[in-house]
ZALOKE-7843 format. One record per residue (C-alpha): x, y, z. Coordinates in steps of 0.5 Angstrom, whole numbers, padded with zeros to 4 digits, always signed. Each point is the difference from the previous one (the first is absolute). Layout:
XYZ
...
// end
This chain:
+0259+0199+0276
-0007-0001-0001
-0006+0004+0002
-0007-0001+0000
-0005+0005-0002
-0007+0000+0003
-0006+0004-0003
-0006-0001+0006
-0005+0001-0001
-0002+0001-0008
-0003+0007+0000
-0007+0002-0004
-0002-0008-0001
-0005-0002+0003
+0002-0005+0006
+0007-0001+0003
+0006-0003-0004
+0008+0002+0001
+0005-0002-0005
+0007-0002+0002
+0006+0000-0005
+0007-0003+0002
+0006+0003-0004
+0007-0004+0000
+0007+0003+0002
-0001+0003-0007
-0006+0004+0001
-0003-0004-0005
-0007-0003+0001
-0001-0007+0002
-0006-0001+0002
-0006+0004+0000
-0007-0002+0003
-0007+0002+0001
-0003-0002+0007
-0007+0000+0002
+0000+0000+0007
-0008+0000+0003
-0004-0006+0000
-0007-0001-0001
-0002-0007-0001
-0007+0001-0003
+0000-0007-0003
+0000-0004+0007
-0004+0006+0003
-0006-0002-0005
+0000-0008+0001
-0006-0002+0004
-0004+0007-0002
-0007-0001-0004
+0002+0001-0007
-0004+0006-0001
+0002+0004+0006
+0007+0000-0005
-0001+0006-0004
+0000+0004+0006
+0005-0003+0004
+0005+0000-0005
+0000+0007-0002
+0002+0002+0006
+0007-0002-0003
+0001+0007-0002
-0004+0007+0001
+0003+0002-0007
-0002-0005-0005
-0006-0004+0004
-0004+0001-0005
+0005-0005-0005
+0000-0006+0006
-0008+0001+0002
-0001+0000-0008
+0004-0006-0001
-0002-0004+0006
-0007+0001-0004
+0001-0002-0005
+0003-0008+0002
-0005+0000+0004
-0005+0001-0007
+0003-0006-0002
-0002-0004+0007
-0007+0002+0000
-0001-0002-0008
+0000+0007-0002
+0006-0001-0005
+0007+0004-0002
-0002+0007-0001
-0005+0000-0006
-0005-0005+0004
-0003+0007+0004
-0006+0003-0001
+0001+0006-0004
-0001+0004+0005
+0005-0004+0006
+0005+0000-0006
+0001+0008-0002
-0001+0002+0008
+0005-0003+0001
+0005+0003-0006
-0002+0006+0002
+0002-0001+0007
+0006-0003-0002
+0002+0006-0005
-0002+0005+0005
+0006-0003+0004
+0005+0000-0005
-0001+0007-0002
+0000+0002+0008
+0006-0005+0000
+0004+0002-0006
-0001+0008+0003
+0002-0001+0006
+0006-0004-0002
+0003+0006-0005
-0002+0005+0002
+0002-0002+0008
+0005-0005-0001
+0003+0001-0006
+0000+0008-0002
+0005+0002+0005
+0006-0002-0003
-0003+0002-0007
-0001+0006+0002
+0006+0002+0005
+0005-0006-0003
+0002-0006+0004
+0006+0005+0004
-0004+0005+0002
+0000+0001+0007
-0005-0005+0003
-0004+0006+0005
-0002+0002-0007
-0001-0006-0004
-0006-0002+0003
-0008+0001-0002
+0001+0006+0005
+0005+0003-0004
-0005-0002-0006
-0005+0005+0003
+0004+0005+0002
+0004+0001-0007
-0006-0003-0005
-0007+0001+0003
-0003-0001-0007
+0002-0008+0000
+0000-0001+0007
-0008+0002+0000
-0001-0004-0006
+0003-0006+0003
-0004+0001+0007
-0008+0001-0004
+0002-0006-0005
+0002-0005+0006
-0007+0004+0003
-0005-0002-0006
+0004-0008+0000
-0002+0000+0007
-0007+0002-0001
-0001-0004-0006
+0001-0007+0006
-0005+0004+0004
-0004-0001-0004
+0001-0007-0003
+0003-0003+0006
-0004+0004+0006
+0007+0002+0004
+0006+0003-0004
+0004-0004+0005
-0002-0007+0001
-0006+0000-0003
-0006-0006-0001
-0002+0000-0007
+0002-0006-0003
-0003-0006+0002
+0000-0007-0003
-0003+0000-0006
-0001+0008-0001
-0001+0006+0003
-0005+0003+0006
-0002+0005-0003
-0002+0005-0006
+0003+0007-0001
-0004+0005+0002
-0003+0006-0005
+0003+0005+0005
+0007-0003-0001
-0001-0001-0007
-0001+0007-0001
+0005+0002+0005
+0005-0003-0004
-0002+0002-0007
-0002+0007+0001
+0003+0003+0008
+0003+0006+0000
+0008+0001-0003
+0003-0004+0002
-0004-0006+0003
-0002-0002-0007
+0002-0005-0005
+0002+0005-0006
+0004+0004+0005
+0004-0007+0003
+0001-0002-0008
+0002+0007-0002
+0005-0001+0006
+0002-0007-0002
+0003+0003-0006
+0003+0006+0001
+0004-0004+0006
+0003-0005-0005
+0002+0006-0005
+0003+0002+0006
+0005-0006+0001
+0000+0000-0009
+0004+0007+0001
+0003-0003+0007
+0003-0006-0005
+0002+0005-0006
+0004+0004+0005
+0004-0006+0003
-0001-0006-0004
+0007-0002+0002
-0002+0000+0007
-0006-0004-0001
+0003-0005-0005
+0007-0002+0003
-0003+0001+0007
-0001-0008+0001
-0002-0005-0006
+0001-0007+0000
-0003-0005-0004
-0006-0004+0004
-0007-0004-0001
-0006+0004+0000
-0007-0003+0003
-0007+0003+0001
-0007-0002-0003
-0002+0001-0007
-0007+0001-0003
-0001-0007-0004
+0001+0004-0006
+0006+0003+0003
-0003+0007+0002
+0003+0003+0007
-0006-0003+0005
+0002+0003+0007
-0006-0004+0003
+0000-0006-0003
+0003-0006-0005
+0005-0005-0001
+0008+0000+0001
+0004+0002-0005
+0009+0001+0001
+0004+0002-0005
+0008+0000+0000
+0004+0007-0001
-0001-0001-0008
-0007-0001+0001
+0000-0008-0001
-0006-0003+0003
+0002-0005+0007
-0007-0001+0002
-0005+0002-0006
-0006+0002+0003
-0002-0007+0005
-0006+0000+0005
+0002+0003+0006
-0003-0006+0005
+0006-0003-0002
+0005+0005+0002
+0004-0005+0004
+0001-0005-0006
+0004+0006-0003
+0003+0004+0007
+0004-0002+0005
+0002+0004+0006
+0007+0000+0004
+0002+0001+0007
+0006+0003+0002
+0003+0001+0007
+0001+0008+0000
-0007+0002-0002
-0008-0001+0003
-0001+0001-0008
-0001-0006-0005
+0004+0000-0006
-0005-0003-0006
+0002-0002-0006
-0003-0003-0007
+0003-0008+0001
+0001-0002-0007
+0005+0005+0001
+0003-0001+0006
+0002+0005+0006
+0005+0002-0004
-0003+0002-0006
-0007+0000+0001
+0000+0007+0005
-0005+0004-0003
-0003+0007+0001
-0007+0003+0000
-0003+0006+0002
-0001+0006-0005
+0006-0002-0004
-0001-0007-0001
-0008+0001-0001
+0002+0005-0007
+0006-0005-0002
-0006-0006+0000
-0005+0003-0003
-0002+0002-0007
-0005+0005+0001
-0003+0005+0005
-0007+0001-0001
-0002+0006+0000
+0003+0005-0004
+0003+0005+0003
+0005-0005+0004
+0000-0003-0006
+0004+0006-0004
+0004+0001+0006
+0002-0008+0000
+0002+0001-0008
+0004+0006+0001
+0003-0004+0006
+0001-0007-0004
+0004+0004-0005
+0006+0003+0005
+0002-0008-0001
-0003-0002-0007
-0005-0004+0003
+0004-0005+0004
+0000+0000+0008
+0002+0005+0004
+0005-0002+0005
+0001+0006+0003
-0001+0001+0008
-0002+0008-0001
-0005-0002-0005
-0004-0002+0005
-0002+0007+0002
-0002+0001-0008
-0004-0006+0001
-0004+0002+0005
-0002+0006-0002
-0003-0003-0007
-0003-0005+0006
-0003+0006+0003
-0003+0004-0007
-0003-0007-0002
-0003-0002+0008
-0003+0008-0001
-0003-0003-0007
-0003-0005+0003
-0004+0002+0006
-0003+0006-0005
-0003-0006-0004
-0002-0005+0006
-0003+0007+0003
-0004+0001-0006
-0002-0008+0000
-0008-0001+0002
+0002-0006+0003
+0003+0002+0006
-0007+0003+0002
-0004-0006-0001
+0000-0008-0001
+0002-0005+0004
+0006-0001+0005
+0002-0006+0001
+0000-0007-0002
+0002-0006+0001
+0001-0008-0002
+0003-0007+0002
+0005+0001+0006
+0007-0002-0001
+0005-0001+0005
+0006+0004-0003
+0000+0007-0003
+0005+0004-0003
-0001+0008+0000
+0005+0004-0005
-0001+0008-0002
+0006+0005-0002
+0001+0004+0007
+0003+0007-0001
+0007-0003+0001
-0001-0006-0004
-0004-0007+0000
-0002-0002+0006
-0002-0008+0001
-0005-0002+0006
-0001-0008+0000
-0004-0003+0006
-0004-0007+0001
-0005-0002+0005
-0002-0006+0003
-0008-0003+0001
+0000+0004+0006
+0000+0008-0005
+0007+0001+0004
+0006+0002-0004
+0005-0006+0000
+0006+0003-0003
+0002+0008-0003
+0005+0002-0004
+0001+0006-0002
+0006+0002-0006
-0001+0008+0002
+0002+0005-0006
+0007+0003+0003
+0001-0007+0002
+0001-0002-0007
+0004+0006-0001
+0005-0002+0005
+0005-0003-0004
+0000+0006-0006
+0001+0005+0007
+0005-0003+0002
+0003+0000-0007
-0002+0008+0000
+0004+0001+0005
+0006-0004-0001
+0001+0003-0006
-0001+0007+0004
+0006-0002+0004
+0004-0002-0004
+0000+0007-0006
-0001+0005+0008
+0005-0004+0004
+0005-0004-0004
+0007+0003+0003
-0003+0005+0003
+0004+0002+0007
-0006+0004+0003
-0007-0003+0000
-0005+0007-0001
-0007+0000+0002
-0002+0003-0007
+0003-0008-0002
-0004-0003+0004
-0007+0004-0002
+0002-0003-0007
+0000-0007+0003
-0007+0003+0003
-0002+0003-0007
+0001-0008-0002
-0005-0002+0005
-0004+0004-0002
-0001-0001-0006
-0004-0006+0001
-0005+0003+0005
+0002-0005+0005
-0006-0002+0005
+0005-0003+0005
-0005-0002+0005
-0004-0003-0005
+0005-0004-0002
+0003-0003+0007
-0003-0008-0001
+0004-0006+0000
+0001-0007-0001
+0001-0006+0005
+0002+0002+0008
+0002+0008+0001
+0006-0001+0004
+0002+0005+0007
+0007+0001+0000
+0003+0004+0007
+0006+0002-0001
+0004+0003+0007
+0007+0005-0001
+0004+0003+0005
+0001+0008+0001
+0006-0001-0006
-0005-0003-0005
+0003-0007+0000
-0005-0006+0000
+0000-0003+0006
-0006-0005-0002
-0005-0001-0005
-0008-0005+0001
-0003-0002-0005
-0007-0004+0000
// end
């Protein structure tokens, strides 16, 4: 007799989702899917609004990564007002935005690793759920819990100082930024009392990376074998091939490192990326056009960024990057749980970049905004904590938004997450007569590796259907209507 396993909600992720796994009468996995069950519709909400409202409106998608949407929208509007594509701003405008962005990367990566991932690493996938959570970490590993909280707080304070507020700020405006960094904030970030200063953040970034590397040495087979499958990888890189989380050209490589997209201009992203809609999810399924939907899907985020870039332009992170790449002899890393390793290297890089920027005098003085000839179409891309984020806007002669298309980081990872769910389901559930809680948590562990923000990713193309199903007391379907 076949059976259906439902994991709802998926825990320790942002947003609401569920997993369904169907077993056939031989207890073999017949089908597995990650469903996003909420719908936000911001691509429609912003139509008709003045374009300059977009950076403030769209960040309401999420309370965890609003800065990413704020900046991606602002970058798209830079093109609309003729300020260029990322490198056309004033030095103050670009550097203040970069500081804001690295603050976001830092706080988000700290939140994910310490609060959402560490319970599985510290206590094990099969630990009691009552202790396998952030409260358990605080009780059993107080120093780590405090470190995670304070690192996130530092990043949030950077956001406050650059965006005006920790959540849903207003700092980035079309063509630049609306303020300088204050002398008081600069002094506090550089030389504040422990632990709230940049040198302590660097020290802690190194220590948490060492913690994970020690864990990896002791649990290498688990990390390497849990979920691994070949895939394409996509991200922005700087024009010289360096990692650049704020701006660059679009690069995609296959599982062997061969280039599929060779540093193309992201203003023309829709020449290279297509989006597919499937009936069972409110998340779209992007793919590289030249490869088609079956072979063209790709991963984004920390794992992909370390697979696509040639080097990291900060010394401590570059040294760690070289060790990391040596694990695969320079080839792309296709192992799901190595997302955590890559994420912590980016955490360190973000701390290094924040220190460099905090010592830059351009943040304290200089012109804030630039503009040129206004256009009608603008695309803004950056590397959000979870991966490449696309914002595309078109406006009419009355400055109203007529089209908005968002391809969110988690949307780009939709197919890889489904592939990961399927891999774990087969590994842990095929042939089993009893489905246990640790088996279901293993599925969630695979999803959590991508640090998905399901709220951000809930968009769809075309008409959104409404379906109502009526069941009787015996759970038999009586009627179903669909509009």
